[in-house]
Legacy VTK file of the C-alpha trace (Angstrom):
# vtk DataFile Version 3.0
C-alpha trace
ASCII
DATASET POLYDATA
POINTS 350 float
-105.687 41.703 -42.800
-105.357 42.633 -39.109
-108.452 42.924 -36.814
-107.877 46.673 -36.480
-108.296 47.102 -40.213
-111.616 45.204 -40.125
-113.205 47.942 -38.000
-115.319 50.102 -40.297
-115.245 53.946 -40.120
-119.017 53.898 -39.535
-118.628 51.720 -36.441
-115.883 54.028 -35.085
-118.066 57.064 -35.645
-120.941 55.390 -33.776
-118.656 54.657 -30.821
-117.467 58.268 -30.764
-121.048 59.479 -31.019
-122.200 57.321 -28.102
-119.231 58.348 -25.923
-119.790 62.033 -26.678
-123.518 61.700 -25.975
-122.805 60.002 -22.649
-120.397 62.806 -21.753
-122.985 65.465 -22.623
-125.736 63.707 -20.638
-123.415 63.209 -17.659
-122.452 66.876 -17.609
-126.106 67.901 -17.977
-127.096 65.746 -14.965
-124.214 67.194 -12.921
-125.130 70.779 -13.797
-128.831 70.205 -13.086
-128.043 68.646 -9.704
-125.878 71.581 -8.660
-128.090 74.317 -10.138
-131.484 72.803 -9.301
-131.905 75.184 -6.361
-131.966 78.037 -8.896
-134.337 76.293 -11.299
-137.347 78.216 -9.881
-135.522 81.397 -10.919
-135.378 80.116 -14.492
-139.097 79.286 -14.414
-139.833 82.736 -13.004
-137.869 84.338 -15.841
-139.845 82.329 -18.397
-143.061 83.536 -16.761
-141.980 87.189 -16.836
-140.917 86.823 -20.472
-144.206 85.287 -21.609
-146.266 87.914 -19.761
-144.129 90.802 -21.081
-143.336 89.519 -24.586
-146.146 91.177 -26.582
-145.947 94.512 -24.761
-142.160 94.568 -25.059
-142.238 93.997 -28.811
-144.984 96.580 -29.243
-142.925 99.223 -27.445
-139.602 98.385 -29.117
-140.935 97.794 -32.665
-143.988 100.024 -33.006
-142.843 102.818 -30.682
-139.084 102.392 -31.334
-138.160 102.353 -27.647
-134.633 101.349 -26.680
-134.525 97.574 -26.121
-132.295 97.554 -23.031
-134.070 100.433 -21.309
-137.462 98.894 -22.033
-136.326 95.570 -20.573
-135.106 97.394 -17.462
-138.511 99.090 -17.230
-140.221 95.692 -17.198
-137.784 94.474 -14.521
-138.687 97.519 -12.405
-142.397 96.792 -12.890
-141.810 93.207 -11.718
-140.026 94.443 -8.591
-142.793 96.940 -7.785
-145.745 94.620 -8.474
-144.424 91.354 -7.026
-141.285 91.742 -4.925
-142.182 94.959 -3.078
-145.570 93.738 -1.729
-143.971 90.510 -0.500
-141.134 92.454 1.156
-143.573 94.837 2.869
-145.690 91.910 4.038
-142.678 90.183 5.576
-141.643 93.394 7.328
-145.138 93.919 8.713
-145.319 90.319 9.852
-142.010 90.450 11.687
-143.027 93.715 13.329
-146.198 92.057 14.613
-144.699 88.780 15.836
-141.506 90.241 17.296
-143.300 90.327 20.621
-143.760 86.560 20.443
-139.999 86.068 20.261
-139.247 88.578 23.003
-141.992 87.091 25.233
-142.087 83.349 24.415
-144.026 82.703 27.633
-147.143 84.146 25.961
-146.830 81.534 23.213
-146.413 78.749 25.786
-149.456 79.978 27.714
-151.481 79.931 24.497
-150.377 76.373 23.710
-151.281 75.265 27.234
-154.729 76.863 26.852
-155.240 74.957 23.578
-154.077 71.744 25.285
-156.541 72.232 28.127
-159.400 72.854 25.682
-158.565 69.759 23.634
-158.355 67.670 26.818
-161.783 68.948 27.888
-163.281 67.972 24.519
-161.634 64.599 23.950
-160.486 63.461 27.375
-157.059 62.878 25.872
-153.912 64.909 26.385
-153.343 65.530 22.652
-150.950 68.394 23.308
-148.818 67.159 26.177
-146.012 69.081 27.830
-143.465 67.057 25.858
-145.158 67.955 22.574
-145.339 71.615 23.565
-141.602 71.559 24.205
-141.076 69.920 20.805
-143.098 72.719 19.191
-140.909 75.245 21.011
-137.773 73.557 19.635
-139.222 73.579 16.124
-139.970 77.280 16.480
-136.409 77.942 17.607
-135.040 76.041 14.599
-137.401 77.848 12.244
-135.387 81.079 12.196
-132.189 79.565 10.701
-134.330 77.725 8.143
-136.036 80.983 7.167
-132.663 82.697 6.815
-131.404 79.941 4.514
-134.626 80.120 2.536
-134.269 83.899 2.244
-130.776 83.519 0.797
-132.097 81.047 -1.797
-134.981 83.376 -2.646
-132.583 86.278 -3.198
-130.483 84.099 -5.491
-133.554 83.119 -7.490
-134.667 86.757 -7.633
-131.328 87.712 -9.167
-131.706 84.804 -11.620
-135.182 86.007 -12.628
-133.987 89.559 -13.284
-130.864 88.498 -15.175
-132.529 85.878 -17.384
-135.635 87.993 -18.014
-133.482 90.857 -19.283
-131.599 88.511 -21.601
-134.782 86.808 -22.852
-136.522 90.096 -23.609
-133.601 91.681 -25.441
-132.879 88.483 -27.423
-136.360 86.976 -27.565
-136.797 86.679 -31.323
-133.392 85.061 -31.771
-134.040 82.581 -28.951
-137.471 81.626 -30.290
-136.094 80.996 -33.798
-133.240 78.870 -32.484
-135.572 76.909 -30.239
-138.025 76.217 -33.077
-135.202 74.783 -35.206
-134.116 72.438 -32.386
-137.579 70.934 -31.796
-138.057 67.898 -34.038
-141.716 68.594 -34.837
-143.708 69.976 -37.727
-144.313 73.726 -37.737
-148.016 73.410 -36.963
-147.280 71.261 -33.906
-144.605 73.691 -32.717
-147.223 76.449 -32.985
-149.691 74.362 -30.937
-147.010 73.764 -28.281
-146.173 77.483 -28.104
-149.843 78.460 -27.890
-150.479 75.983 -25.061
-147.469 77.285 -23.125
-148.583 80.896 -23.579
-152.173 80.142 -22.538
-151.315 78.075 -19.467
-148.651 80.445 -18.125
-150.904 83.484 -18.501
-153.889 81.699 -16.946
-151.920 80.665 -13.856
-149.787 83.812 -13.548
-152.865 86.045 -13.661
-155.101 83.680 -11.730
-152.801 83.252 -8.724
-152.809 86.955 -7.688
-156.581 87.043 -8.152
-157.004 83.948 -5.990
-154.688 85.429 -3.337
-156.824 88.584 -3.312
-159.960 86.499 -2.741
-158.276 84.527 0.039
-157.093 87.728 1.713
-160.599 89.237 1.631
-162.170 86.033 3.008
-159.561 85.937 5.794
-160.137 89.630 6.551
-163.832 88.935 7.068
-163.040 86.136 9.512
-160.586 88.276 11.476
-163.241 90.997 11.772
-165.902 88.511 12.899
-163.690 87.126 15.675
-162.731 90.531 17.026
-159.152 91.140 15.903
-158.274 94.812 15.858
-155.925 94.922 12.855
-158.115 92.725 10.646
-157.322 94.735 7.482
-153.571 94.366 8.015
-153.827 90.671 8.824
-156.070 90.121 5.805
-153.455 91.791 3.606
-150.732 89.583 5.066
-152.863 86.474 4.528
-153.392 87.411 0.888
-149.658 87.893 0.377
-148.725 84.638 2.094
-151.362 82.794 0.046
-148.736 82.857 -2.731
-146.658 80.365 -0.749
-147.674 76.717 -1.126
-149.377 74.469 1.433
-148.812 76.398 4.702
-148.799 79.992 3.429
-151.985 81.353 5.043
-151.503 79.193 8.144
-148.397 81.252 8.950
-150.815 84.123 9.648
-153.972 82.695 11.151
-152.379 80.050 13.429
-150.354 82.658 15.405
-153.562 84.714 15.647
-155.404 81.702 17.103
-152.617 81.261 19.669
-152.817 84.980 20.474
-156.574 84.742 21.126
-156.139 81.713 23.403
-153.308 83.382 25.313
-155.492 86.490 25.755
-158.221 84.404 27.368
-160.595 84.686 24.380
-161.155 80.946 24.099
-164.394 81.141 22.102
-162.921 83.477 19.503
-159.812 81.321 19.321
-161.838 78.163 18.670
-163.963 79.963 16.097
-160.985 81.362 14.221
-159.227 77.977 14.286
-162.251 76.315 12.661
-162.727 79.197 10.213
-159.038 79.134 9.260
-158.870 75.372 8.738
-162.189 75.020 6.903
-162.703 78.310 5.046
-159.371 80.151 4.666
-157.414 76.967 4.056
-159.767 75.667 1.335
-161.233 78.688 -0.458
-158.158 78.904 -2.693
-158.755 75.404 -4.102
-162.352 76.270 -5.040
-161.332 79.626 -6.521
-158.349 78.108 -8.328
-160.447 75.476 -10.086
-163.246 77.876 -11.083
-161.133 80.880 -12.132
-158.479 78.936 -14.027
-161.239 77.133 -15.911
-162.689 80.521 -16.901
-159.440 82.385 -17.652
-157.468 79.730 -19.519
-159.910 76.837 -20.061
-157.777 74.764 -17.663
-159.536 71.549 -16.696
-159.964 71.097 -12.900
-158.242 67.691 -13.001
-155.258 69.281 -14.748
-155.144 71.959 -12.056
-155.305 69.522 -9.121
-152.807 67.013 -10.510
-150.549 69.839 -11.661
-150.471 71.350 -8.181
-149.551 67.996 -6.628
-146.718 67.436 -9.104
-145.597 71.044 -9.490
-145.194 71.907 -5.829
-142.973 68.875 -5.342
-140.799 69.651 -8.366
-140.702 73.444 -8.618
-141.764 74.863 -5.238
-143.618 78.187 -5.499
-143.514 78.247 -9.322
-145.216 74.845 -9.355
-148.513 76.743 -9.239
-147.821 77.767 -12.841
-145.646 75.008 -14.268
-147.259 72.013 -12.570
-150.517 72.278 -14.580
-148.403 73.166 -17.617
-146.457 69.910 -17.191
-149.689 67.876 -17.149
-150.926 69.752 -20.223
-147.617 69.081 -21.976
-147.963 65.365 -21.308
-151.424 65.269 -22.892
-150.437 67.583 -25.732
-147.238 65.692 -26.593
-149.212 62.450 -26.762
-151.560 64.100 -29.279
-148.603 65.492 -31.219
-146.970 62.056 -31.280
-150.065 60.509 -32.848
-150.186 63.410 -35.316
-146.494 63.148 -36.216
-146.044 59.377 -36.368
-149.504 57.823 -36.405
-149.770 58.047 -40.200
-146.362 56.336 -40.529
-147.567 53.320 -38.526
-150.718 53.177 -40.674
-148.620 53.175 -43.839
-146.401 50.378 -42.532
-149.424 48.246 -41.670
-150.913 48.781 -45.155
-147.634 47.698 -46.791
-147.615 44.520 -44.780
LINES 1 351
350 0 1 2 3 4 5 6 7 8 9 10 11 12 13 14 15 16 17 18 19 20 21 22 23 24 25 26 27 28 29 30 31 32 33 34 35 36 37 38 39 40 41 42 43 44 45 46 47 48 49 50 51 52 53 54 55 56 57 58 59 60 61 62 63 64 65 66 67 68 69 70 71 72 73 74 75 76 77 78 79 80 81 82 83 84 85 86 87 88 89 90 91 92 93 94 95 96 97 98 99 100 101 102 103 104 105 106 107 108 109 110 111 112 113 114 115 116 117 118 119 120 121 122 123 124 125 126 127 128 129 130 131 132 133 134 135 136 137 138 139 140 141 142 143 144 145 146 147 148 149 150 151 152 153 154 155 156 157 158 159 160 161 162 163 164 165 166 167 168 169 170 171 172 173 174 175 176 177 178 179 180 181 182 183 184 185 186 187 188 189 190 191 192 193 194 195 196 197 198 199 200 201 202 203 204 205 206 207 208 209 210 211 212 213 214 215 216 217 218 219 220 221 222 223 224 225 226 227 228 229 230 231 232 233 234 235 236 237 238 239 240 241 242 243 244 245 246 247 248 249 250 251 252 253 254 255 256 257 258 259 260 261 262 263 264 265 266 267 268 269 270 271 272 273 274 275 276 277 278 279 280 281 282 283 284 285 286 287 288 289 290 291 292 293 294 295 296 297 298 299 300 301 302 303 304 305 306 307 308 309 310 311 312 313 314 315 316 317 318 319 320 321 322 323 324 325 326 327 328 329 330 331 332 333 334 335 336 337 338 339 340 341 342 343 344 345 346 347 348 349
């Protein structure tokens, strides 16, 4: 008998299976690498779906509303409640700082005033002329970066609207198909779904509340240090608190520079300290306390989730970072529930 005839059909099927699996994994990696920039849009759509799911089904099932029109109504509500305030804030901000771009000398004078004050305190030239010029170059390069970021944000906005519409109109079908693909017992699938629902709602509702608190705290500081449009700047700070890491600093740092350039050194120093200590940190305190109250999210989960989520998902990391940490803990519990009894049985047989 020839060697070819010795090859069993089972072995051939395993080879085909492995090759096909490698092809599927390779294509998945390629698609994820190319589409990763739009992954936040997918996460945003999941968030909109989870927040709208119960209301959507109530209106379409109990009230017999048209499914497509109801989904469009929820998309409109998302645009009005989230996108429109951010758009108005950006427009107001550009209207206020346009003078800085038309008169860059005012910015340079403010930086020189800060440099002189730091030199008087420390005796060191911490903000030398070379560093000021580097800051100017960074500011000049910031505009193209913002334009590229705006294009990505528009693409993700389109992704959110498109996927949210599809998820809402086909939600029951998608949930049934997904539950059949997850290799877990029904009770563990229910636990996983409940955890996802709880964490997404806690973060999605907590973030706007935290931004409101941060905006009000910033407004109080702007009023204390004598800024005329403190209500407007407080509103802008609250809106930009949505953006990770440097969001609020995009508002209060230019205001500090403005105060220094206007000769109000004391107010500038005060606002700089207030911004760095109070405005920049109040969101962490509020985030830990409110998320613990709203969704029983442990502070450690919140902190670690923010560190991981912001690196992986950008803006949506505020929601899905803590969810990822919770998934890790929950899946470990589910693993022990699913397979722990099997290991116990094997040990008893031995």
